[in-house]
C-alpha positions as CSV (number, residue, x, y, z in Angstrom):
1,M,184.1,97.1,31.4
2,E,183.2,95.2,34.4
3,Q,179.4,94.1,34.6
4,G,178.9,95.5,37.6
5,V,176.5,98.2,37.9
6,T,175.6,101.3,37.1
7,T,174.5,103.8,38.7
8,E,173.7,104.9,34.2
9,S,172.6,101.1,33.9
10,V,169.4,102.3,36.8
11,G,168.5,105.0,35.2
12,V,169.6,107.3,36.9
13,P,171.7,109.6,35.6
14,A,175.1,110.8,37.5
15,A,174.7,113.9,37.7
16,Q,171.7,113.2,40.4
17,E,173.8,110.2,42.0
18,A,176.5,113.0,43.2
19,V,173.9,115.6,44.3
20,H,171.0,113.2,46.0
21,P,172.2,109.7,46.2
22,P,169.5,106.7,45.8
23,G,167.0,106.7,49.5
24,I,164.6,103.8,50.1
25,M,161.7,107.4,49.8
26,D,162.2,107.4,46.4
27,V,159.9,106.8,44.3
28,S,159.8,105.3,41.5
29,G,156.5,104.9,38.4
30,K,157.5,101.7,38.3
31,M,157.5,100.7,42.9
32,M,154.2,102.9,42.2
33,V,151.8,100.9,39.7
34,L,153.5,97.4,41.5
35,T,152.1,98.7,44.9
36,W,149.3,99.3,43.5
37,V,148.2,96.5,41.9
38,T,149.4,94.6,44.8
39,F,147.2,97.1,47.2
40,L,144.7,95.9,45.3
41,L,144.5,92.8,44.6
42,V,145.6,92.0,48.5
43,T,141.7,93.9,49.1
44,V,139.7,92.0,46.3
45,I,141.7,88.4,48.4
46,L,140.3,90.7,51.7
47,Y,137.0,91.3,50.1
48,K,136.6,87.4,48.9
49,I,138.1,85.4,52.1
50,A,137.2,87.8,55.3
51,W,135.2,91.1,54.4
52,K,132.3,88.3,54.4
53,P,132.9,86.6,57.2
54,I,133.8,89.8,59.1
55,L,130.0,91.6,58.2
56,S,128.1,88.8,58.4
57,A,130.2,87.9,61.9
58,L,128.8,92.2,63.1
59,E,125.5,91.6,61.0
60,K,125.0,88.9,62.9
61,R,127.1,90.4,66.1
62,E,124.4,93.6,65.8
63,N,121.0,91.2,65.7
64,E,122.1,89.8,68.6
65,I,122.1,93.3,70.5
66,R,119.2,94.6,69.1
67,K,116.9,91.4,70.5
68,A,119.6,91.7,73.5
69,Q,118.4,95.3,74.2
70,E,114.4,93.9,73.1
71,D,114.5,91.2,75.6
72,A,115.3,93.8,78.0
73,A,113.2,96.3,77.5
74,K,110.6,93.1,77.4
75,I,112.0,92.1,81.4
76,R,111.9,96.2,81.7
77,E,107.8,95.7,81.2
78,E,107.1,92.1,83.1
79,L,109.2,93.3,86.2
80,A,107.2,96.9,85.8
81,R,103.9,94.5,85.4
82,T,105.1,92.1,88.4
83,E,105.8,94.8,91.2
84,A,102.4,97.0,90.7
85,N,100.4,92.7,90.7
86,R,102.9,93.0,94.3
87,K,102.1,95.7,95.6
88,Q,98.5,95.2,94.4
89,V,98.8,91.6,96.4
90,L,100.2,93.4,98.8
91,A,97.2,96.4,99.3
92,E,94.7,93.2,98.3
93,A,96.7,91.6,102.0
94,D,96.8,94.4,103.9
95,A,92.8,94.9,103.5
96,K,92.2,91.4,103.9
97,A,93.7,91.4,107.3
98,K,92.2,94.7,107.9
99,E,89.4,93.2,107.8
100,I,90.0,90.5,110.0
101,V,91.4,92.1,112.7
102,A,87.7,94.2,112.5
103,V,85.5,90.2,112.3
104,A,88.1,89.6,115.7
105,R,87.4,92.4,117.2
106,K,83.6,92.2,116.7
107,A,83.6,89.1,117.3
108,A,85.5,89.3,120.9
109,T,82.6,92.0,121.5
110,D,80.0,90.5,120.7
111,L,81.6,86.9,122.8
112,A,82.0,89.4,125.7
113,L,78.8,91.1,125.3
114,S,77.2,87.5,125.2
115,I,79.5,86.1,128.8
116,E,78.6,89.3,130.0
117,S,75.0,88.3,129.1
118,R,74.9,85.1,130.2
119,A,76.8,85.7,132.8
120,K,74.2,88.4,134.4
121,T,71.5,85.4,134.1
122,E,73.4,83.1,136.2
123,G,73.5,85.3,138.6
124,E,69.9,86.3,138.8
125,R,69.3,83.4,139.1
126,L,71.8,82.3,142.6
127,V,70.0,85.2,143.6
128,E,66.4,84.6,143.3
129,S,67.2,81.1,143.7
130,A,68.3,82.1,147.5
131,Q,65.7,85.3,148.3
132,K,63.5,81.8,147.7
133,E,65.3,79.8,149.5
134,I,65.7,82.4,152.4
135,A,61.9,82.8,152.3
136,A,61.5,78.9,153.2
137,A,64.3,78.9,154.9
138,G,61.9,82.3,156.8
139,E,58.6,80.2,156.2
140,K,60.3,76.8,158.2
141,A,61.6,79.1,161.5
142,K,58.6,80.9,161.3
143,A,56.7,77.4,161.6
144,A,58.8,76.1,163.7
145,L,58.6,79.0,166.0
146,R,54.6,79.3,165.8
147,K,54.9,75.2,166.7
148,E,57.7,76.0,169.4
149,S,55.3,79.5,171.0
150,A,52.1,77.1,170.5
151,E,54.0,74.1,172.3
152,L,54.5,76.7,174.7
153,A,51.4,78.6,175.2
154,I,50.3,75.0,176.2
155,S,53.0,74.0,178.8
156,I,52.1,77.3,179.8
157,A,48.8,77.2,180.4
158,S,48.2,73.5,181.0
159,K,50.1,74.4,184.7
160,V,48.2,77.6,184.8
161,L,45.5,75.7,184.3
162,E,46.9,72.7,186.0
163,Q,44.7,70.1,183.4
164,N,46.6,68.0,181.7
165,L,45.4,67.6,178.1
166,D,45.8,63.8,176.2
167,N,48.0,64.0,172.7
168,Q,45.2,63.5,171.0
169,K,44.2,67.0,172.5
170,N,47.7,69.0,172.4
171,R,48.0,68.8,169.5
172,E,44.7,70.0,167.8
173,L,44.7,72.7,170.2
174,T,48.5,73.6,168.8
175,D,46.8,73.4,165.3
176,R,44.5,75.8,166.3
177,L,47.1,78.1,168.0
178,V,49.3,78.0,164.9
179,R,46.7,78.7,163.1
180,E,45.6,81.9,164.9
181,I,48.9,82.9,165.5
């Protein structure tokens, strides 16, 4: 016989061959053992070569994420403190601004009162000075009027008496009349 592959040499009985032809999905004991050996061999190789680097990379990534979360929490806390400080600084600045405005208003009021007081004092001084000038002018006018009245009286008297007095006598008479008037 020819040396070929027969169904009996493969281990499949001829009777089964006719009923069920061998297919890809047929499982034999040898094939199952080889598959498990291959699986275990690939698992051991992957564990030695790839599993440790993958686990260390995942652990490193987990640590980085944890650190990033902690940093984010710290940043949130710092931001909250900064916000509180900002609000406090704004409140202090607002209070200081109100205080400055109040001081400026008081200074303006005091300055206005001071200016008003000085103006009033200056006005009173000017009125008093004017009154003194008016009084002095009135006295001068009265003195001039007396003098003229006396001279007029002498002139009338000399005409009436028809007597001419000399200048010395005129002055003495004038002074005496001025004093009397």
